[in-house]
Each structure stands twice: as structure tokens, then as C-alpha cells.
Backbone bond lengths (Angstrom), bond angles and torsions (degrees), N, CA, C in turn:
res aa  C-N    CA-C-N  psi(-1)  N-CA   C-N-CA  omega(-1)  CA-C   N-CA-C  phi
1 M - - - 1.454 - - 1.515 114.64 -
2 P 1.321 117.31 126.88 1.404 123.05 -176.06 1.589 110.77 -67.67
3 L 1.357 117.16 143.22 1.412 120.65 177.63 1.481 112.46 -78.20
4 D 1.348 120.64 150.70 1.414 120.61 178.87 1.532 108.24 -85.28
5 P 1.326 119.65 166.18 1.440 120.29 -172.20 1.576 115.86 -56.15
6 A 1.389 113.61 -35.16 1.459 115.36 177.14 1.507 111.57 -65.23
7 Q 1.353 116.66 -45.87 1.432 119.84 177.00 1.569 116.53 -61.27
8 L 1.335 115.17 -33.10 1.467 119.66 174.91 1.507 105.39 -67.58
9 Q 1.303 125.80 -43.22 1.438 124.46 -178.54 1.493 111.45 -61.80
10 E 1.287 114.74 -42.89 1.494 116.79 -179.36 1.464 111.87 -68.33
11 A 1.295 121.09 -44.17 1.440 122.99 174.03 1.446 115.89 -60.57
12 A 1.425 119.08 -42.16 1.452 122.59 177.58 1.582 108.98 -59.66
13 K 1.274 114.96 -49.13 1.525 121.80 -171.01 1.613 106.24 -67.46
14 R 1.358 119.73 -29.07 1.424 122.50 -178.20 1.417 112.48 -84.92
15 H 1.366 119.29 -33.18 1.578 123.40 -167.50 1.490 113.63 -118.93
16 L 1.287 119.82 -16.83 1.468 115.88 -173.24 1.608 111.04 -103.77
17 W 1.313 115.79 140.51 1.420 121.74 173.65 1.427 111.03 -97.23
18 M 1.354 114.84 108.48 1.454 123.03 -172.41 1.483 112.49 -78.26
19 H 1.293 118.56 170.14 1.462 122.19 169.08 1.519 112.74 -48.95
20 F 1.297 119.58 122.26 1.426 122.83 -168.94 1.610 114.06 -54.94
21 T 1.212 119.03 -27.42 1.503 120.50 -175.29 1.487 107.82 -79.99
22 R 1.283 123.53 -12.00 1.442 125.91 -172.11 1.463 112.84 -121.35
23 M 1.327 124.37 1.62 1.432 128.16 -174.16 1.474 110.74 -59.90
24 G 1.284 120.67 -41.37 1.485 120.69 -174.91 1.453 112.69 -65.68
25 A 1.420 119.65 -33.17 1.485 129.43 -178.02 1.575 109.10 -57.66
26 Y 1.346 111.94 -32.81 1.532 114.48 -174.21 1.403 114.04 -74.04
27 A 1.351 120.45 -12.88 1.357 122.40 179.01 1.579 114.25 -65.88
28 T 1.302 115.47 -27.75 1.428 124.11 -179.37 1.571 113.12 -121.35
29 Q 1.333 115.79 -10.81 1.432 120.56 175.52 1.513 115.42 -116.07
30 D 1.275 119.85 159.90 1.390 123.11 173.64 1.567 116.04 -68.73
31 V 1.211 118.05 142.65 1.471 123.73 176.23 1.536 107.70 -73.30
32 P 1.338 119.91 132.04 1.441 119.52 179.70 1.598 104.85 -62.89
33 V 1.407 114.77 136.83 1.442 120.45 -179.73 1.520 105.50 -128.09
34 I 1.408 113.21 124.45 1.414 117.85 -177.53 1.551 105.72 -79.00
35 V 1.415 113.87 124.01 1.402 122.24 179.45 1.614 114.64 -101.74
36 R 1.284 113.52 -15.49 1.402 117.62 174.00 1.534 110.75 -161.12
37 G 1.281 116.69 147.48 1.443 121.01 -176.71 1.532 111.99 -151.45
38 E 1.324 118.11 144.95 1.398 121.43 173.96 1.434 113.57 -73.72
39 G 1.288 120.30 151.17 1.418 121.81 178.74 1.535 111.63 148.02
40 I 1.306 113.80 -168.97 1.490 113.36 -176.58 1.409 118.17 -81.58
41 G 1.344 118.23 -20.54 1.408 121.53 168.40 1.522 106.88 85.74
42 T 1.361 113.08 -164.14 1.502 120.09 178.36 1.396 116.12 -111.67
43 V 1.338 119.58 13.85 1.508 122.66 -174.81 1.575 106.33 -84.06
44 V 1.386 114.38 -42.25 1.398 118.26 -177.34 1.441 110.31 -126.72
45 K 1.337 123.34 157.96 1.430 124.96 174.68 1.551 107.95 -125.91
46 V 1.357 108.23 150.45 1.449 114.58 177.81 1.553 110.16 -81.46
47 V 1.314 115.66 123.99 1.457 122.77 -177.02 1.598 110.34 -95.89
48 E 1.357 116.90 -32.38 1.449 119.72 -173.68 1.525 108.54 -163.04
49 I 1.295 112.18 137.79 1.525 121.73 174.14 1.547 108.17 -129.16
50 R 1.297 113.45 126.08 1.425 121.99 175.01 1.475 111.39 -139.18
51 I 1.403 115.59 168.49 1.408 123.00 175.98 1.488 111.27 -98.87
52 A 1.269 122.42 133.34 1.427 129.80 -178.75 1.527 107.18 -113.90
53 P 1.370 120.90 91.09 1.357 122.49 -175.15 1.528 109.72 -61.11
54 A 1.280 119.58 139.45 1.437 122.39 -177.39 1.593 107.36 -109.56
55 N 1.304 110.22 84.19 1.522 115.40 -175.74 1.490 109.25 -92.36
56 S 1.358 118.05 152.38 1.391 130.53 179.76 1.495 109.29 -124.76
57 N 1.307 114.37 146.09 1.509 118.23 177.44 1.510 106.13 -85.99
58 K 1.259 116.78 -176.78 1.485 122.84 -176.92 1.499 114.67 -67.71
59 D 1.356 118.63 -14.21 1.508 122.17 175.02 1.590 110.46 -93.00
60 G 1.261 114.78 3.07 1.501 118.07 -177.50 1.562 114.84 82.14
61 K 1.351 115.17 0.82 1.453 116.40 175.89 1.497 111.97 -84.01
62 L 1.293 114.86 152.23 1.546 117.97 175.66 1.515 111.78 -55.21
63 A 1.328 114.26 132.95 1.391 115.61 176.24 1.569 116.44 -67.96
64 V 1.231 123.02 165.65 1.357 125.15 -174.30 1.584 113.20 -61.33
65 N 1.297 112.47 -25.06 1.462 117.29 -174.14 1.583 108.86 -100.61
66 T 1.297 114.64 26.87 1.499 123.42 -178.42 1.462 113.75 -139.28
67 V 1.382 117.29 136.05 1.435 119.66 175.37 1.500 106.67 -123.11
68 A 1.315 120.49 156.16 1.479 122.46 -179.02 1.570 109.06 -67.04
69 G 1.279 114.17 154.60 1.443 119.77 177.57 1.459 112.25 -64.78
70 S 1.331 120.22 132.71 1.519 122.45 179.20 1.408 107.70 -174.35
71 L 1.380 116.30 -164.01 1.404 127.68 177.22 1.527 105.86 -100.38
72 Y 1.369 117.00 120.28 1.477 118.08 -179.06 1.453 112.23 -123.23
73 G 1.290 120.08 149.68 1.427 126.56 175.25 1.495 112.98 -103.65
74 T 1.276 122.45 16.93 1.430 122.83 178.77 1.615 109.97 -127.85
75 N 1.347 111.97 161.33 1.434 118.14 -179.79 1.529 108.63 -135.52
76 P 1.268 118.03 114.63 1.420 130.81 -11.17 1.558 116.73 -66.54
77 P 1.394 115.57 159.59 1.515 114.18 -176.81 1.573 108.61 -62.84
78 V 1.328 110.02 146.72 1.468 119.33 178.13 1.566 106.47 -136.74
79 D 1.329 113.49 154.47 1.529 119.37 170.66 1.464 105.76 -161.13
80 Y 1.375 111.76 164.09 1.403 120.37 -174.54 1.549 111.43 -117.76
81 Y 1.243 117.78 120.66 1.493 124.87 169.00 1.485 107.41 -149.82
82 E 1.238 116.55 111.20 1.435 128.29 -168.72 1.522 116.38 66.10
83 R 1.464 116.74 -24.60 1.372 128.52 176.50 1.433 112.85 -175.81
84 C 1.280 118.44 167.62 1.506 120.84 -178.16 1.561 109.79 -66.02
85 H 1.261 113.46 133.19 1.531 120.14 173.46 1.517 109.14 -118.07
86 E 1.238 119.88 130.41 1.509 121.72 -178.88 1.504 105.20 -118.64
87 Q 1.288 116.92 122.46 1.461 127.23 -171.82 1.578 106.87 -70.83
88 V 1.321 121.22 129.02 1.428 124.65 172.23 1.533 106.84 -79.27
89 L 1.241 116.56 134.56 1.533 116.77 176.44 1.489 110.32 -115.44
90 K 1.321 120.14 137.22 1.455 124.58 -175.10 1.632 104.74 -117.83
91 P 1.277 113.07 157.31 1.475 116.13 172.98 1.534 108.55 -69.44
92 V 1.268 120.64 150.30 1.438 125.53 178.59 1.582 111.19 -66.48
93 K 1.430 113.23 -47.67 1.424 117.06 -176.65 1.571 108.27 -69.61
94 G 1.291 115.88 130.39 1.376 122.84 177.64 1.508 118.76 80.82
95 F 1.314 113.44 5.96 1.484 116.63 179.99 1.463 108.82 -72.16
96 V 1.367 117.93 134.87 1.439 122.76 -179.26 1.588 107.19 -112.04
97 L 1.330 116.79 118.35 1.440 121.71 174.56 1.443 110.26 -91.73
98 R 1.369 116.36 119.06 1.459 119.75 -179.17 1.494 111.36 -82.58
99 P 1.322 121.47 158.25 1.452 125.02 -175.97 1.588 103.57 -63.05
100 Q 1.274 112.31 148.46 1.502 122.12 178.28 1.512 111.79 75.16
101 D 1.367 120.79 -9.99 1.530 119.28 179.63 1.478 104.12 -95.69
102 G 1.367 114.64 168.27 1.362 127.96 177.97 1.503 110.99 -130.63
103 A 1.340 119.24 169.87 1.407 124.56 178.52 1.550 113.17 -155.00
104 H 1.269 114.44 155.37 1.478 120.44 175.63 1.539 105.63 -114.35
105 V 1.334 116.53 150.83 1.486 123.21 168.76 1.506 106.20 -87.18
106 W 1.315 117.28 120.99 1.399 119.32 -178.32 1.573 108.25 -105.11
107 I 1.349 120.34 118.95 1.291 126.84 -173.68 1.578 115.40 -123.81
108 V 1.255 116.44 123.59 1.542 117.44 179.25 1.579 102.57 -100.75
109 I 1.366 120.03 125.56 1.331 121.38 173.81 1.693 108.76 -117.16
110 R 1.297 116.40 151.47 1.460 121.99 -179.69 1.491 106.21 -123.45
111 A 1.352 112.84 135.29 1.545 119.89 175.74 1.552 107.79 -65.21
112 V 1.285 118.03 134.96 1.422 125.03 174.59 1.586 114.64 -105.08
113 R 1.349 110.87 -42.01 1.422 119.02 -177.34 1.628 108.75 -152.47
114 P 1.303 114.65 168.10 1.576 116.44 174.60 1.550 107.34 -70.10
115 G 1.331 113.55 151.77 1.426 120.67 178.21 1.521 110.12 142.03
116 T 1.317 114.64 -169.01 1.457 121.74 179.28 1.529 111.27 -106.16
117 Y 1.224 119.13 158.97 1.540 120.21 173.78 1.538 109.07 -144.03
118 N 1.276 114.28 158.90 1.439 125.61 -175.67 1.496 112.57 -141.63
119 I 1.295 121.91 121.48 1.480 122.44 171.04 1.550 101.17 -116.70
120 P 1.328 115.97 101.29 1.467 120.37 -169.98 1.530 113.51 -73.72
121 D 1.396 112.34 -28.78 1.480 114.61 -175.07 1.534 106.98 -168.46
122 H 1.359 114.73 175.48 1.461 121.47 178.37 1.487 101.75 -124.51
123 V 1.479 115.37 128.00 1.470 117.70 172.62 1.541 107.58 -96.16
124 V 1.181 117.82 133.30 1.380 125.88 175.67 1.507 112.26 -120.07
125 T 1.352 113.96 125.46 1.446 116.64 176.56 1.508 107.39 -114.27
126 Y 1.299 118.78 135.75 1.450 126.01 -174.36 1.581 112.45 -150.79
127 T 1.330 118.40 161.39 1.393 121.42 176.57 1.434 109.20 -116.71
128 D 1.395 117.60 145.41 1.450 124.87 173.69 1.455 106.42 -135.41
129 Q 1.305 114.89 120.01 1.476 125.31 -179.62 1.576 112.22 46.21
130 G 1.447 111.83 46.79 1.385 121.95 178.98 1.510 122.91 79.95
131 V 1.340 111.13 0.38 1.529 120.28 -177.06 1.577 103.08 -104.18
132 L 1.343 112.49 132.30 1.430 119.55 -179.89 1.556 111.77 -89.52
133 Y 1.340 117.18 126.77 1.493 121.11 -175.03 1.595 104.10 -120.94
134 R 1.398 114.00 148.45 1.470 120.23 171.32 1.541 104.80 -127.96
135 Q 1.313 111.73 127.24 1.465 119.20 -178.11 1.486 110.22 -122.48
136 V 1.234 122.34 135.91 1.505 126.62 175.12 1.455 108.03 -107.22
137 L 1.252 112.26 114.91 1.529 124.42 177.04 1.566 110.11 -92.84
138 T 1.269 113.90 112.62 1.514 115.76 -173.26 1.505 105.44 -88.01
139 L 1.319 117.85 87.05 1.460 125.61 176.71 1.419 106.00 -123.14
140 R 1.295 119.15 90.01 1.465 125.24 -172.30 1.525 111.59 -74.01
141 A 1.256 116.97 134.80 1.529 121.37 168.98 1.527 105.91 -131.72
142 Y 1.274 113.12 132.28 1.474 120.51 179.08 1.463 110.79 -147.74
143 G 1.331 117.05 164.61 1.403 122.81 176.56 1.490 112.04 172.95
144 S 1.376 114.63 -165.82 1.472 115.42 -179.56 1.489 108.05 -145.06
145 V 1.338 114.18 156.29 1.427 126.96 -176.17 1.461 110.24 -118.30
146 A 1.351 115.55 127.97 1.474 118.39 177.83 1.568 110.31 -136.46
147 D 1.290 115.29 143.86 1.435 124.00 -178.12 1.588 111.29 -51.36
148 N 1.224 113.68 -43.13 1.563 121.46 -173.37 1.533 111.80 -103.07
149 A 1.358 116.57 21.87 1.494 120.18 179.75 1.553 111.43 -69.24
150 R 1.240 121.56 143.50 1.458 124.52 166.78 1.508 110.04 -63.49
151 R 1.260 118.25 138.80 1.505 123.34 176.53 1.515 108.53 -69.72
152 P 1.379 118.69 132.11 1.451 121.87 176.84 1.596 107.88 -56.86
153 V 1.349 112.44 149.58 1.465 120.59 179.80 1.520 110.36 -106.20
154 L 1.369 113.77 139.49 1.441 116.06 178.33 1.560 109.62 -61.53
155 T 1.388 115.00 152.41 1.411 119.05 -177.59 1.620 105.54 -77.02
156 W 1.383 112.09 168.94 1.486 115.61 -177.34 1.497 106.99 -61.86
157 G 1.380 120.14 -42.10 1.427 123.67 -177.45 1.545 112.94 -62.06
158 E 1.358 115.05 -41.91 1.455 121.89 173.54 1.601 111.05 -56.74
159 Q 1.343 111.70 -49.42 1.510 117.24 -177.88 1.536 107.33 -56.80
160 Q 1.352 121.31 -44.42 1.416 122.25 -175.16 1.582 113.57 -61.70
161 C 1.327 115.08 -26.70 1.460 121.83 -170.58 1.482 115.43 -107.91
162 I 1.362 120.97 8.67 1.432 127.14 177.28 1.506 111.16 -61.04
163 K 1.275 113.12 -53.68 1.486 118.73 -170.06 1.632 110.53 -84.88
164 P 1.254 119.27 -40.04 1.534 118.32 178.80 1.531 114.70 -65.30
165 T 1.267 119.70 -17.03 1.505 124.60 -176.37 1.537 107.19 -116.03
166 R 1.370 109.03 176.84 1.496 119.46 176.01 1.514 112.65 -92.02
167 T 1.234 119.40 16.13 1.468 124.18 -175.63 1.484 114.23 -70.46
168 T 1.254 124.37 151.09 1.442 128.00 172.23 1.597 107.75 -121.54
169 I 1.353 112.38 159.35 1.399 118.74 -176.61 1.536 103.56 -91.86
170 L 1.381 115.88 129.32 1.471 125.42 173.97 1.620 109.74 -56.91
171 S 1.308 116.38 142.02 1.435 117.86 176.98 1.518 110.85 -58.55
172 G 1.264 119.71 139.95 1.470 118.95 178.01 1.521 110.82 104.44
173 F 1.367 118.65 -25.02 1.415 120.71 175.80 1.486 116.54 -91.49
174 T 1.349 117.85 155.03 1.413 123.79 -174.69 1.503 108.83 -117.14
175 D 1.342 118.89 134.77 1.468 124.74 175.83 1.540 102.17 -104.74
176 P 1.349 118.73 107.18 1.398 120.85 -178.15 1.584 113.71 -64.35
177 A 1.396 113.88 -16.04 1.509 117.27 -179.05 1.527 110.46 -78.58
178 R 1.367 118.91 -9.28 1.423 118.52 -178.15 1.496 111.79 -102.87
């Protein structure tokens, strides 16, 4: 059962160590209480994060080890355009992005409970010539989870590439061909 605002104030003043420069103010003032925040929430949890290099060949077409950024139901992502393409996935830590190349952030999330979720952006921290940079990529993903929801269906391109590649279907997705 959630606490009412007065109970939250009492519990915060008794149990939380506030920022040291403002501790005295809370003897006579209310403690700031976060009532809403952006983020992934508690409806889904992140299971895996990898880098999906977006490589092109000399003609500017996506290389065979690259798929376009999207929502996928397979691990690793696959898609069909002219032939099956299976995305190479790299660990985030230590990944080196070469000049003129691109990359996608590949995130697997798993439903935890019914409700809505929001992933407002991806924060990427990297170094270049010894300087630390932090970049916010505003690539919003959001949705809802319901107990009685229909399972998402693999795309036509994913269905074509299940057998010729080493990919597996992520739990929760349905392959209509099976």
C-alpha cells in the first residue's frame, strides 16, 4: 500500500541522509519528493544492450552483416532484402566506432508487469583522443504491456531468415510459419 504524503515526509526525515548543505532546512520544510520521472519505469526491464554496427559496402548498400534499425523479434536481428542479413552485435564496452561508420544501440527488454513504459533516450559515454564525452541520443521507444495482449509476430523478412541463419526468436514473439 502506498504511503500518503505526510507518511513519506516523516519517513524521509527519519531515514534519508539529504545533501549535506541542505540538511538543516528540512527540519522546518518538507523534503522534496519525486512524484514522477522519465525513464524506463517498472513495466519492462533491460535484459541486454549491445552495439549493432551499421556498416555499408562500397556501393552504399548495407553490408551483409548489418540490418536497418528497427524493432526485431530475433536474436541477433535478421532481415531480408535481396538476401538474408544477420546483424553483428558487439559489446558496448570497448566498442570503437570508426570515422564514416554508424551504429545502432540494440536493447532487449522483457515485460515484467502490465502497464506502460517509456525509454526516452539513450545516453552514450565515450572517449575521443583522451577526452570524455556524453551524448544523449533521443531515440524514444515506448509501449504498453497487458496480460491478454496478442504476441507480436515476426516480420516477413525475419521469417525468411530464421532457418538460413543462427538467429533465435526472442521470447514473447510468434513465428506464424511454425
